[in-house]
N, C-alpha and C positions, 0 to 999 in steps of 0.2 A: 433681404430674402432668407439669409440664415436665422435671423431673429424670428422671422415668422414661422419658420419650420420648428425652432425650438419651443416657441409658444404653443404651437399645435401639439407637439409631443407632450408637453406639460398638461395641456388641456385634456388630452386623451387619457393620461394617467389619472387625473382628477375624476374624470368621468367614470373610469374603470373602478376606481375605489368606491365611488357613490353607487354604481350599479351593483358591485359586489355586496355592499352594505345592505341593499334592498332585496336583492335576489338570493343572497347566501349569507344572512345575518348570523351572529353568533346565537346559537340556540341551546347551548348546554350539552351537545353531543360530541363524543370524541370520534374522530375520523382520520383517515388518510395519514398514516405515520410519518411519510416523507414531508407532508405539510407541517406537521408538528416539529419535525426535526428543523426545518428552515425557520418556522415561526418562532422557535426559542432562542433565535439570535436577536429578536426584538429587543429585549432588556439590555442586551450588550451594546447594540448598535445606536440605541436611542440617546446616549450620552454624546455622541459625536455632533449631530446637528444642534443639540442644545448648547454645547460649548462654543461652536461656530457662531451661533445666533447671538449669544451673550457677548461675544467678542466685537460684533459689529458696532454697537453704540460706543463702546470703548474706544475703538479706532476712529469713529466719527468725531468724538469729543477731543481725543488727543490731537487729531489732525488739525483742530482749529489753532492750535499753537504753532508758532513758526519753527520751533525746535523739532517737532514731530510731524510737521506737514506732510512729508512723504508718506506717511502711514495711510493717508486717505486713499491713496492710489491702489491699495490692496483691499479696500472695502468691497468693491464689486465682486472681486474673486471670492472672498470669504462668505458674502452674502449668497452668491450663486452656489457655492459648495453646501452651504446650510440649507438652501432651498432643494437642492437635489438630494441631500441626505434625508430631509423630512419626508419626501416622497418615498424613498427607499424604505425608511423606518415604518411608515404607514402601511406599506404593502406587507412587510413582515408582520406588522401588528395584526392585520387582517388574517394572515395565515394562522397565526396563534390563536386568535379569538374564535375563528371558524372551526378549527380542527382540534383545539385543546379542550373542549367541553366547557367553554365559558358562556355565561349569560347573566343578565341582570341590568339594572339601570346604570350602575357605575361603569360597567364594561362598554355600554352604549355610549355613555357620555365620553369616556376616555377615547373610544374609536372615532366618534364624530368630531371630538376636539382635534384629534390628529389630522383629520381631513381638512377642517377649517384652518388649521395651522399651516397645512401645506399651501392652501389658497392664500393666506395672509403673507407667507414668505414670498410666494411668487409675485404677489401684488408689490411688495417692497422692492424686489428685484427690478421689475418692469418700471415702477415709478421713478427709482433712482436712475435707471439707465436712460430713461426718456426726458425726464424733467430736472434730474439732479437732486442733490440733497437739500431740498427745500422744506417748507412748512408742511405740506401734505405728506412727503415722505416721512418726516419726523413723527407726525401723528399716527400714521400706519405703522411705523416701526414699533412705537410704544404700545399700540393695540396688540401687535403681534407678540411682543415680549410678555405682555399680560396674559394673552391667550396661551402662550407656551407654559407659563406658571400655573394656570388653572388646569391645563391638560396633564401636566406632570403631577399635580396634586392628586388627580383622579387615579393616575398610575400608581402612586404611592398608596393610595387607599385599597387599591386591588391587591398589592403586595403585602401590605402590613396591617390592613383594617382601617376603618374610617377615623378611628381615634389615634392614628399613629403620631400626629403632631400635638394633640391635646392630652393624651392619656396621663403623661408625667408632667404636664405643664405646672409651674409653681402657682399657688393659690392666688398670690398677689397679681401675677400677670393675667390669670384667667379673669380676675375681678376687673382689671384695667381694661381688658379687651371686651368686657361685658358678656363673657360666656357663662352659661349655666354651670353650677358645681358638678364636678364629676359624679356620674351615677354609679353608685356602688350597691352591690348586693349585701344586704344584712345577714349576719349568721342567724341561725334559728329557724331555718326552713324545715317544715315539719314532715317532708316526704323524702324518701331515699332519692328519688330522681332529682328534685330540686336541690338537695344539699350535697350529693355525691356524684351524680352523673352529669347533670347540666353544666357544672363548672368545668369538667373535663372537656366537654364538647365545645364550650365557649373558648377555652384557651387553645384548643388544638384544631377544631374543625369549622368554627363559624366563618374564619377568614375566606374559606372557599365555598362554604355552603350555607349562605344566608340570603336575605332579600336582595343584596346588591350583587352577588356573585354566586350563582348556583351551578357549580360543576356537575355535570351529568344530570342536570335538572333535579338535583337532590338538595333539599334545605334541611337544615338541622336546627335551626334557630327557634323551633318550637316543638313540643312533644308531638302534637298532631302531624306536623309536616315531616318529622323524623320517621314516624310510623308509616306515613304514606309512602316513603320511599322516592326513588328517582325514575329515570326514563326506562330502566330494566326491571322496575318493580320494587317491592319492599326490601329493605336492607336489614330488617330485624325479624326473626321468627321466634315469637315469645315461647319461652321454655326450652329452646334449642340453640345455645350459643354457636355450635359448630356448624349449624346450618344458616347462620346469620351472616350476611355479607359484610357487615360492619366489623364483626368480630374476626372473620377470616382475613380481611384486609389488614387490620391492626397486628395480627400475629403472622403475617407472611415474613419471610426473610427480607431484610432491609434492602437487599439489592434487587428485589423483584419489582417489576414495572408497576404493579397494582398495589404495592405495599403503601399504606396510608399511616400518617400523613406523608405525602410525597414532596418532590421538589426541594429536597434538602432540609425539610422541616424537622425538628426535634421529635424523635418517636415518643409514644407514650411510655411512661414508666411501667415497670412490672406490677405495681400496685394499681395503677390506673386501668390497665388491662384486666386485672383481676376483679376490680370493681364492675367493670362493664359485663364481663362473664357472669359474675354472680347475679347481677341485675337482670340480665336476660334470661338466665336459668330460673329465676324467681318469677318469671312472667312478664318481665319489662313494663311493669305498671307504672302509671304517673302518680298513683295515690299510695303506693306501698309505703308503709311507715319508715321513718328514718332509721329505727333500730330493728327492723323486721329480719335483716339478714345478719345472723350472728357470725362473728369472726371476720367481718369485712375489713380490709386494710383501712387504716386512718390515714386520711389525706387532708392537709390543710391547704386548700386551694387559694391562690393569691387573688381570686375574684370573689372570695367570701371574706368580708370584712367585719371584724367585730367592732361595733361603735362603742368608743370610750365615752362619748358625749353627744348631745345634738349637733347638728350642722351649725357651725358659727357664722356662716355667711349672712343669714338674714339680719344678724345683730352687729355686723361689722361697723355700722355708723356709731353705735353705742360704745363699741370697743375702742374706736379711735378717740371718741370724745373723752372716755374715762382715762385713756393714756395721757392725753394732753393735760387734763385737769388734775390728775393725781401724781403725775410724774413717774409712773410705773410703765412697764412694758408687758404687753400681752402678746405673746408670739404663738402662731400655729405650731403645734407639736410636729406636724409633717404636712405633706401635700394633701393628705386625705381630710376633708373637712369634718369628719366625725371622729377625729383623733384628739379634738379639743385644743385647749390653750394653755400656755405655760406662763404663769405670772413671775415676772423677774424684777427684782429691786436693786440688783448689784449696781447699777449706774448711779443711783442716789438713794442709798438704803435710809438715810436719815429722814428722807420725805415720806417714808411708808410707816404709817402708825396705825393705831386702832381705828380712827376715824376713816382712813383711807380704805382699810379693809371692809368697813361698813358700807362705803359707797359701791363696793364691787358686788353688792347683793344682786343686781340684775343679770349678772353673768355667773352666778353661783354654780349653775349646772354645767358651765363650759370649762371651768378651770380643773385640769387633770393633774398639774404639777405646780407647786408653788415654792419659789426660792426667796425665803424671807430672812436669810442669814444676815446678821448685823443690823437688822432694821430696828425701828423703834417700837415694835408690836410688844404688847404685854398680855397677861392672862386675860384681860377684858376683851382683847381682840379675838381670842380663840372662839368666842360666841359666834363670830361672823365666819371664821373658817369652818366651824362645825356644819355650816349650811353648804359646803362644797362637797356634795354627796358623791361626785364622781372622781374625787381627788385620789391619785395613785401614789404620789411622792410628795413629802413635805420637808422642807429644810428650815429649821428653827435655830440652827447653831448660832452661838454668840448673841443670844437674845435674852430678855428678862423673863422668859417663860418658866413657870414652875408647876408644882403639883396641881394647883388650882386650875390653871389653864389646860393642862393636859386631861384632866377629868372631863372636860367639855367635848373631847374629841371622840367619844364612844360611838357617835353616829356615823363615822367615817368607816363604813363596812367594806370599802374597796381599797383602803390604804394599803400599800405594799411596803413603803419604806418611810422611815422618819428619822431625821438627824437632829439629835438633842445635845451635841457637843457644846461644851462651855454654857450650859443652862443650869437651872436649879432643880432639875429632874432628880428624883430619889428612887429607891427601890419600890416603894409603894405605888408611885405613879406609873413606873414602868410596868409592874405586874398588872396593872389594870389595862393599860394600853396594849400589852402584849396579847390580850384576849381577842383583840379584833381579828376576824376570821381569815382575812387575806394578807395580814402583816408578815412579812418575811425578815426584815432587817430593822434593827433599832441601833443607831450609832450614838454612843454614849461616852465619848472621850471627855475626860476632866469634869466629871459630874459626881454626885454623891452616891452613884450606884455602886454597890459593893462588887467585889470580885466573884466570878461564877463559881458556884458550889455544885453544879450539876449541868448535864447537857441541856442546851437551849438558853442557859444563862449567858451574860456577857463574857467575852473572851479577854482576859486581862492583857493579853499582848496587842490586841487591836482595839478594843473598846467597842466591839461590834457583837451584837446579839442576833442570833437567828431565833426568831420568836418560836417558842414551842407550841405545837398543835396537838390536839387530842386525836 
């Protein structure tokens, strides 16, 4: 009798959650401050049923061993607590979504995922109570754990953005999982909006105002949607920052309820606020030239990536093949696929010779750093190195390189540093290579290079030259 009453109560709660979802779905509007107050406990409470549910399979497995068999007696209680907690958390989640100004597909997926998770937990609880821990119970429990993981992922996407798991994923792991390379914005956008304003919005505003989560029915992930505004109308008044909602919100005192970004997110910097103000004052145009606003603060946004080389992913097969056949190492410079490759020979420098450099021609535009110290390369091999037009750093220390080889490097117009320690470099060859437009450092320990006679010449105490520029 009591079990039927409990089942009826659970069914009533599930029905109520589904009815609320259809009759009062999250629609991007903010309402009912008291509902928002209770709804904000959802992120705090959600971890309790998650922990309890993850404990269930551990107790079941441990209970199979005689030493820990008494643990199985607690499974029913833990599973019941997890089920009850799931219903409570789902109810608080609805309060938060309905009253907090949330909308979008990820909000809906997270919400419905929570409802189905409640049903799955209840199914596990009832099956185990009636049939015991058999095959059917095990299958339903595994499905429930998987559903919990998927629903939690949607919650993480809401809080931290869709790429919160993959944004900083190492390139090798991304390749192993067959994920597409990280999408990066290239530098060189021709408009003020694309180069200066959109990166600020992307880093600070998209997480709450894009296609998946549009608080206040406001989307900011495109210029047209930004200018359209939200449920209360436009948020930008071209030519008048002080009458523009977006500027008003980002300049409010941080403790104000309507200050943006809210919920403890990092406020915009003074320079970012100034850029938005200047852009709105200049007409808030999408086509305004990048240099149209004089005196605008310079901000290097982390979403604007300067590509050092082409994306190496399409040629990874060739990279691996050449590594194996030549005995060299071609390592990504960073997680960013347009940061290029570093050629390393330190593991077996004797295997790297002029012929090996010639075989690297298919990857010439990907090599941005080359560590050829103590290798067998000679002046003849510099003909191959001269094709590495994206090269920034070159280490030729302790090699047979001399003036003839250095003379061939005049095409490396992006070279920033070269190490010629213990080579046959002399003053004449150094003078020629120092004319490269981006070269900053020439390391010339134990060479024929004379002591410095003027600023920009080698420092006798270090053997390092800061290349002179006109």
